[in-house]
C-alpha angles and dihedrals in degrees: 000000000000115000112347116215115228128187111212108195117177144155123218127182101181104017106261094099089049090051090051091049090051090053092048090051092049092050093050094046090048088054093051105267129131110231132195106198113192141151112263094243089060099034117128122232110281095244112119096029123107092217143353137223118197121190138180145165126237120237123175088354096302142097117243120273087233096064093035090055094048096048095043091049092052102028095119092053093041092052090058091059136060104271134189123193125196129188126196120204143141087237087073091057086076106065096191121117097258094054093042090054091051093049090048089048090056090052089048092052091050092050093048092048095048102029089231117156106195122192094213131025126195123195112198132182114238132203142266106236096192094158091058098045122097119241097271096046095043091055094042091051091047091054093047092046093047090055088054093047094248137137114304102173099120095188091079138037119247120215119197102171115131101223095192089057089051092053092046089051090052093049090046090054092047091050089052093049090050094048091049090050093049090051091057098047 
């Protein structure tokens, strides 16, 4: 297979998911893929792509309506392609069994709501963007984070994303896309 074409549709509220999508795109392009990176609400139908990656951040325990709508609308077409799904949440910053179960449960809820059946799922820790939050959200996030034993210094942002895991996810999706293409030729 020459240059696989991958659609990377995502939604980002505070920028960390966009940053992760950019790293996924860079990893894929460096490995020889053609990537169309676009926000979910502007994403084209998946027809014509060799594979799709969908990504979203979690807020108040839920995926965005933008990505949910896109995936639900195109679930049938998506399920005929190699698909990777990534979820960004602070829950994934705590790798213990309880937090892993919560993060996995949010993915399960998303899959049930959209009927998506991804081949690969990546769970990535996000960031606390204290310096970009308004007064109310900054204090709310500080209280929540303090309860979890996390960083409460609101004078700086705290990034928890494991960039090696993000790059491994991207290369795993690309390998899946190439394998699927080889199987059809």
